[in-house]
Structures are given as C-alpha cells and as structure tokens.
N, C-alpha and C positions, 0 to 999 in steps of 0.2 A: 495564385491568388494570395493575397496578404491580409487576413483578418487583423485589425489593429485597433486596440482599445475598444471603445463602445461603438465604433463605426461598423456597420454590418458589412460582411464580405461582399465585394462586387459594387459597393457604392462609389468607389473611386478606383483608379488604376495607377497606383504608385509604382516605382521601380520594383520589379520582381513579382508583380501581380497585375493581372492574371498571367499564367504561362499557358499558352495555347498553341497547338499545332493544327493547322487547318488542312483538312483533306476533303475527300468526297463527302457530300452531305448525306448522312444516314444515321440520325440519332447520335448525339455526342457520347463519347466515351469519357467518363469521369474517373480519375485515378486518385485514390485516397491512401496516403502512405501510412506507415506504422510509427510507433513510438521511437524517438531518437533518429528519425529519418527526415526527409524533405522531398521536394519535387525532383531533386537530383537523383533520387533512388530509381526513377523511371528512365534515366538517360539512355540506357541500352535498349529499351523497348518502345518508348513513346514515338520516336521518328518512324519506325516501321508501321506502327498502328496508324499513324497520321498520314501514311501514304494513301489510305483509302477511306479515312473518316476523320471527323472533328474530334480532337483529343484535348481535354482540359485537366490540368493538375493544379493543386494548390497546397500551400503549407499550413499545417495546423498551427495554432497559436503557440508561441514559445519554440517554434521550429523554423528552420530555413530563414526566409526573408520576412516572415510574419512578426508582428509585434507581440507583446505580452498580453495576457488576460488582464482586463482593467482592474480587477479586485485582487490580483496576486494569486497566491497558492490556492486559496479557497475557491477561486473561480475556474480552476483547471479541472473541469468535470467532463464526463461523456455527454452530459446534456448540452454543455457549451459547444463541444465539437459537433454534435448533431445539429445544433442551431446554425453553426457555421456552414456545414455541408448543405443544409436546407437553403440558406441564403445564396450559396454559390449556384446551386441548381436553378434557383429562381431567376438568375441572370441569363440563363441559357435559352429562354423561350419555352414554348409549350411542348416541344418534342420530348418523348420519353427517352431516358438515358440508359446506356449500358454502364453499369456501376461496378467498379473493380476496387476492392479494398484489401489491403495487406495488414495482417497482424492486428494491432489496435484499430487500424483503419478498416479492417474487416468487420470488427464489432460495430463500428459506427455505420458502415455500409449496410449491415444486416438490420440495424435499428431503423435506418432510413427506409429500407425496403418494406419493413413491417408497418411503419407509420405513413408511408406515402406510396402504396402499391401502384397507384395509377401513374406514377412518374417513372417507374422502373421497367424498362423494356427487357433487360436481362441483368443477371447478377453473377459476379465472379468473386469468390471468397478465397483468399490466398493465405495459407499458414496462419489460421485464426481459429477462434473457438466461440461457441455459443454459450458457454458456461464460465463463470468466474473461477479464478484460481482457488478461492476458498472452498469450492465445491469438493475438492479432494484434499484439503487440509495442508499440513506442513510440506508434503511433497510438492504440491502445486506452487507453494511460495518459492521453493527452490527452482521450479520451472520458470516462474516469472523472472527471477534473478538471472537465470542462465540465458533466457531469451533476450533480456535487456543487455546483458553482457555481449552476446553474439552480435546483436544489431549495432551496438556501439562500436565494436571492433571493426565491423564492416564499414561503418560510417567513417571511422577515423582513417581507414585505408583509402577510401574513395573520395574523401573530402565532402561527403554528402551531408555533413552535419555542422555547417559553419554558422552557428547562431550566436547571438549575444550570450556571453558566458553565464552570468548569474540567472537571468531569466530562463534560460534553457534548463539549468539544474533544478530550478523550482518546478518547472513544467514536468520534467521527467519524474521527479519525486511524487508529485501529486497524481499524475496519470498512471504511474506504476501502482499507486495505492488503489486507483480506480479499477485497474486490471484485476486486482485481487478481491474486489468486492462488488462488481456490478451485478444486477439481478440476472439470473439465468434466463436465457432466451430459448432454451431447449423446448419447453412446452409450447412455444409459438411457431416452431419451425414449419409445422404443417400449414401455416397460413401463407407461406411464400408460394406464389403461383408462377412467378416469372421464371423463364428458363435459367437454370443455375448450374454453374460448374464450381466445384470445390477443388482447389489446387493445393498440393502440399509437397514439400521436399522430401525425398526418400529418407534423408538423414535427419530430418526434423522429428526425431523420435518422440519428443515431448508433446507434439501436436498431431501425430498420426491418428491417435484414437479420437481426438476432437474432430479431425477431418471426416472420419468415418461417421461420427454422430451427426455432423452437418449433412453429409451425403444421404444418410438413411432417413433423416428427419424431414428433408425438403423434397417435395414431390418431384419425381423424375430427375433429381439432381445427378450430375455426372461427376465422378471422382477421377482426377488426373494426378498421378504421382510422378513427380519429376525426378528422374534417375540422378543419383549422385549430388543432388541439391540439398542444402540445409534450409535454414529459416527464411532466406531471401532468394528464391529461385530466379526471380526477375533480374537479380544482380549476378548471381553465380552461374546460372544456366539460362541466359536470355533467349537463345534460339529455341530451346525446348519449351520454355514458358510461352513464348510467342506462338509456337505451334499449338499449344493447348488452348490459348486464348482465341486464335484465329478459328480453330475448330469449334470452339464455343460460339463465337459470333455467327458462324455459318449455320449452326444448329438453331440458334436463336432466330435468325432471319427465316429459316425454313419453317419454324414453328409459327411465326407471324404470318407468313404466306399461307400456310395450311389453314390457320384460323380464318383468314380472309376468304379463302376459297370455300371453307365450310359454311361461312356466314352468307 
C-alpha cells in the first residue's frame, strides 16, 4: 500500500500498492513494518503466511514505495501513521484482522487495537514497546539510536530500504523523535482483550524488558523469545518467527471457536 500526499491509503492502486498475498480466507493478516523498513522486510515470511490466509502489507509514508507526508517533516507523526493504518484496514471489508506490528509498527498496531478493538481479531507485537524512550531518560535515547542503527544496517544489507533519499531522511528524523516522546500506553494495556502474542529477539537486549511489560500488561498475552535473534527476528530467524506466529494464529482461532461455543 502506498500512502501518497493527501490521498488516503487504498483510494488508488499505483505501482507498489497494495502488496497482497492471497491465501485461504480467514480474516486478513495485516503486516506493519518498523522505522527504516518497508514491505520488503516481510519477504521471508509473507509467502508462508499467505499459503493459508490473506496477507496485506503496506509502506509507511517516507518508506518503501510510499510518497512523502504532504506537510513535510512536521506531518511525520504517529497520528498520521495511525490514520494510514486505519485507512488501509477500511479497504479490507468488515472482517476482523490479525494485526502484526514490528518496532515502530508495533506501537502503531497497539494504538490501533486500543482505538478500534472491534476490528482486531488478534494482535502480534514484535520487538516493540508500550512506553516512549524518554520514560527512561538518556539511556533510552541511546537505545533508540542503537535500534535505528541496527535496522538501517539490516535494510542496507537486504535492500529493504530503497526510498527517495531526502524524503526518507526527513521521515526517519521525525519518526525517530516520535519514538522518543509518544505518550506511554502502559496504563492502557489492560484494555486489550484480543488474543495477543509478544515476540522479541533473544539478543534484542534493549527491548527484552519492554516485551515483558507488554506480556504482563495485556490479558493472557503469550511471550515468545526467538533464540539467537536480534531486533528483526522475521528477517534474521524467519522459520522460528513463523513458528511463533503460526502458533499464535492457532491459539487465536481456538479462542474464537471457544467463544462461539460458549455463546
């Protein structure tokens, strides 16, 4: 999906948008990538997921095939990214979605689940956090810098980040600032009722504690630690990541079936 200027995502289908994999119908899986990433981040896992369900991925503004935010740097906010995700989901019909968000995309996915609980069938939060970097001061600012550096390094090796140069730099700077100052969502984690799995790389030491916070705060959330993985386990350890997600989807479907039987 390619949000472009003032045009809402999903209103047109230019080259590079949307990117969909069609599988067996069972509530779409929506993939939301992290900062300095793109839909290409999911290349090692999306085809396998699409063997059994409908998979949709899109690029944030200033990333991948998407255009820039219409107002420049000031418009690159989490509110804009949330509005884009909301517009993307609106194009998918009334079925509830399985929402998977990585890093910055996990924050946007979490916000969407809080604001639109009726649209979320299940939630997977990958190497992300519910609290801003400023919650822990200077140390957290170094964490943000390290995370951005790690993601950028992976992107450069995989070719996952081939965006218009200047627009991308502006987006990264603005969204990096957002990561350091968005309102904490920790007090609201108890509002999440959709089946949830929190995934974190074993070597992503800077977000292991954040993953624990998410898993403890969300009702009946499952925590999956991917052995030998860093900040992007879907890239570095795709088979292990897929195993965790497939297990999550099975548990989510079981929860839905159990609720139907109880009703």
